[in-house]
C-alpha positions in Angstrom: -163.2 62.3 34.4 -161.9 62.7 30.9 -161.6 59.8 28.5 -157.9 60.3 28.4 -157.6 60.2 32.2 -159.8 57.0 32.3 -157.5 55.2 29.9 -154.3 56.3 31.8 -155.9 55.1 35.1 -156.6 51.8 33.4 -153.1 51.4 32.0 -151.4 52.5 35.2 -153.0 49.6 37.1 -151.8 46.9 34.7 -149.6 44.5 36.6 -148.3 41.0 36.5 -146.4 41.6 33.2 -143.1 39.9 32.3 -139.9 41.5 33.7 -138.7 42.3 30.2 -142.0 44.2 29.4 -141.9 46.0 32.8 -138.4 47.3 32.0 -139.7 48.5 28.6 -142.7 50.2 30.1 -140.6 52.0 32.7 -138.2 53.0 29.8 -141.1 54.5 27.8 -142.5 56.3 30.8 -139.2 57.8 31.9 -137.8 58.6 28.4 -140.9 60.5 27.1 -141.4 62.6 30.2 -138.1 64.5 30.4 -135.0 62.4 30.3 -131.8 64.3 30.0 -128.7 65.0 32.2 -130.2 68.4 33.0 -133.9 67.5 33.2 -134.9 64.2 34.5 -138.6 64.9 35.5 -142.3 64.5 34.9 -145.3 66.9 34.9 -148.7 65.3 35.0 -152.3 65.9 36.1 -153.0 62.2 36.6 -152.3 60.9 40.1 -152.2 57.3 39.0 -149.5 58.1 36.4 -147.5 60.0 39.0 -147.7 57.2 41.5 -146.5 54.7 38.8 -143.7 57.0 37.8 -142.7 57.5 41.4 -142.7 53.8 42.1 -140.7 53.1 38.9 -138.1 55.8 39.6 -137.7 55.1 43.3 -138.0 51.3 43.5 -136.9 50.1 40.0 -134.2 52.7 39.2 -133.2 53.3 42.8 -133.3 57.1 42.4 -134.5 59.7 44.9 -137.4 61.7 43.6 -138.2 65.3 44.6 -141.9 66.1 44.4 -143.6 69.5 44.0 -147.3 68.9 44.6 -148.9 72.3 45.2 -152.5 73.5 44.9 -152.4 73.4 41.1 -153.6 70.3 39.2 -150.2 69.6 37.8 -147.9 67.4 39.8 -144.2 67.9 39.2 -141.3 65.6 40.3 -137.7 65.3 39.4 -134.5 63.4 40.0 -131.9 66.0 40.9 -128.9 64.0 42.2 -126.3 63.6 39.4 -125.3 60.1 40.6 -128.9 59.0 40.5 -129.3 60.4 37.0 -126.2 58.6 35.8 -127.5 55.4 37.4 -130.7 55.7 35.4 -128.9 56.4 32.2 -126.7 53.4 32.8 -129.8 51.2 33.5 -131.2 52.0 30.0 -127.9 51.9 28.1 -127.5 55.6 27.7 -124.4 57.8 28.2 -124.7 60.8 30.5 -122.6 62.7 27.8 -125.2 62.2 25.1 -126.1 65.4 23.3 -129.6 64.1 22.3 -131.5 61.1 23.7 -132.7 58.6 21.2 -134.7 55.4 21.7 -132.3 52.6 22.6 -133.8 49.4 21.1 -131.6 47.3 23.4 -134.2 47.8 26.0 -136.6 45.6 24.1 -135.5 42.1 24.8 -138.5 40.5 23.0 -141.2 41.6 20.5 -143.8 41.8 23.3 -141.8 44.6 24.9 -142.8 47.1 22.3 -146.4 47.2 23.4 -145.3 47.8 27.0 -142.9 50.5 25.9 -145.7 52.3 24.0 -147.9 52.0 27.0 -145.3 53.8 29.0 -145.0 56.5 26.3 -148.7 57.1 26.3 -148.8 57.3 30.1 -146.0 59.9 29.9 -147.0 62.1 27.0 -150.1 60.7 25.4 -153.6 62.3 25.1 -156.8 61.2 23.4 -159.9 63.4 22.8 -163.4 62.5 23.9 -164.7 60.2 21.2 -168.1 62.0 21.1 -166.2 65.1 19.9 -164.0 63.5 17.3 -161.1 61.0 16.9 -157.7 62.3 17.9 -154.8 60.7 19.7 -151.5 62.3 20.1 -148.0 62.1 21.8 -146.4 65.4 22.7 -142.7 64.9 22.6 -140.1 67.4 23.9 -137.2 66.4 21.6 -137.3 66.2 17.8 -135.0 63.2 17.3 -136.8 61.3 20.0 -140.1 62.1 18.2 -138.7 60.8 14.9 -137.7 57.6 16.6 -141.2 57.2 17.9 -142.7 57.7 14.5 -140.4 55.0 13.1 -141.6 52.5 15.8 -145.2 53.3 15.1 -144.7 53.0 11.3 -143.2 49.6 11.8 -146.5 48.6 13.4 -148.3 50.1 10.3 -150.2 52.6 12.4 -149.4 55.5 10.0 -148.9 58.5 12.4 -148.8 62.1 11.4 -146.4 64.8 12.6 -146.7 68.5 13.5 -144.6 71.1 15.4 -146.8 72.9 17.9 -145.5 75.6 20.2 -142.0 74.2 20.2 -143.2 70.6 21.0 -143.1 67.8 18.5 -146.5 66.1 18.2 -147.2 62.7 16.8 -150.9 62.3 16.2 -153.6 60.1 14.7 -157.0 61.1 13.3 -158.1 57.8 11.8 -160.4 56.0 14.3 -159.2 52.5 13.2 -155.5 53.3 13.8 -156.5 54.7 17.2 -158.4 51.6 18.1 -155.5 49.4 17.0 -153.0 51.4 19.1 -155.2 51.4 22.2 -155.7 47.6 21.9 -152.0 47.1 21.3 -151.0 49.0 24.5 -153.6 47.2 26.6 -156.5 49.6 26.7 -159.0 47.2 25.2 -161.9 48.6 27.1 -161.2 52.1 25.7 -160.9 50.6 22.2 -164.3 48.9 22.5 -165.8 52.1 23.8 -164.4 54.0 20.9 -165.9 51.4 18.5 -169.3 51.7 20.2 -169.3 55.5 20.0 -168.4 55.3 16.3 -171.3 52.8 15.7 -173.8 55.1 17.5 -172.6 58.1 15.5 -173.0 56.1 12.2 -176.5 55.1 13.2 -177.5 58.6 14.2 -176.0 60.1 11.1 -177.9 57.5 8.9 -181.2 58.3 10.7 -180.6 62.0 10.3 -179.8 61.7 6.6 -183.0 59.6 6.1 -185.1 62.1 8.0 -183.7 65.0 6.1 -184.3 63.2 2.8 -187.9 62.4 3.9 -188.5 66.0 5.0 -187.1 67.3 1.8 -189.3 65.0 -0.2 -192.4 65.9 1.8 -191.6 69.6 1.2 -191.1 69.0 -2.4 -194.3 67.0 -2.7 -196.3 69.6 -0.8 -195.0 72.4 -3.0 -195.8 70.5 -6.2 -199.3 69.7 -5.0 -199.9 73.4 -4.0 -198.8 74.5 -7.5 -201.1 72.0 -9.1 -204.1 73.1 -7.1 -203.4 76.8 -8.0 -203.0 75.9 -11.7 -206.3 73.9 -11.7 -208.1 76.7 -9.9 -206.8 79.2 -12.5 -208.0 77.1 -15.3 -211.4 76.7 -13.6 -211.8 80.4 -13.0 -210.7 81.5 -16.4 -212.0 78.8 -18.8 -213.7 76.2 -16.8 -212.6 72.6 -16.2 -214.7 71.5 -19.2 -212.0 72.8 -21.5 -209.9 69.9 -20.3 -210.2 66.4 -21.8 -212.1 64.0 -19.6 -209.1 62.1 -18.4 -207.4 65.4 -17.4 -210.6 66.7 -15.9 -211.0 63.7 -13.6 -207.4 64.1 -12.4 -207.9 67.8 -11.9 -211.0 67.3 -9.8 -209.2 64.5 -7.8 -206.4 66.9 -7.0 -208.8 69.7 -5.9 -210.6 67.2 -3.7 -207.3 66.0 -2.2 -204.9 69.0 -2.1 -202.4 67.4 0.3 -202.3 63.9 -1.2 -199.1 62.5 -2.6 -199.0 61.0 -6.2 -199.2 57.5 -4.7 -202.3 58.4 -2.7 -203.9 60.0 -5.7 -203.3 56.8 -7.7 -205.1 54.8 -5.0 -208.0 57.2 -5.0 -208.3 57.2 -8.8 -211.1 55.2 -10.2 -208.8 54.3 -13.1 -206.2 53.1 -10.7 -203.5 54.9 -12.6 -199.9 54.2 -12.1 -197.7 56.8 -10.4 -196.1 57.7 -13.7 -199.5 57.9 -15.4 -200.8 60.2 -12.7 -197.7 62.4 -12.9 -198.0 62.6 -16.7 -201.6 63.9 -16.6 -200.8 66.4 -13.9 -197.8 67.6 -15.9 -200.1 68.1 -18.9 -202.5 70.1 -16.8 -199.6 72.3 -15.6 -198.5 72.7 -19.3 -202.0 73.9 -20.2 -202.0 76.3 -17.3 -198.6 77.8 -18.4 -199.9 78.2 -21.9 -203.1 80.0 -20.7 -201.3 82.2 -18.2 -198.6 83.2 -20.7 -201.3 84.1 -23.3 -203.2 86.1 -20.7 -200.1 88.2 -20.0 -199.6 89.2 -23.6 
């Protein structure tokens, strides 16, 4: 089962809410499916959402619902009787003659009703991606003015939604994980919000570990390449002039590097009888490399 379906199942089963909030939830559920004089219906793949919608429309609004539940995953249901449609419009303070349906704030008796209203909206037209694949929550709204009203409600909650027109539908969406967590918590999906937070923490831990490993691998490769170049330079000097041409302090370091071709600078420092510092060891190896470059460039001329 998808993350989005799990959340809708959780939200559909919330009960024992105040009557004012129940009214607001039904309003959000009905309004953001399809709610117009010519199209009072819902399409959903979620059986729990459909059952809730059916119960609300039949028992709370007193309308007869016609269901089309065929072999496909999508369940369709509609209110076809004109008198029933008018009854539902009257229940929510709308006129059957409205040319475009807007959010009627008179359906929110108290501040607590907004969260229930948005819960209904999410059940009706909301979707959230799998957190492991990214952070994305959206509402797909059939009517532009209704969509703009939803954006205003979400902005009042400082959730900062974004908007896009996609294939004729008006989409309100979020990409910021914190805003998604806040919205989920606000509409009553606390378990989903906590799961999202845990996924984000796990991702951060994995990303930090990967960055550290990549950094260490890079450093190991860089150290190995430098050591290999130093060994080749010392061998060149030994074959073409002999290590005795080097001052004693450089000769000792050269021999140390030949004897320990894979050692890091820190390991060479520990092996050195002089107990050189890391910068001191690097300085001497750099001088050897400089002498090698002078010798090889002269040999080429």
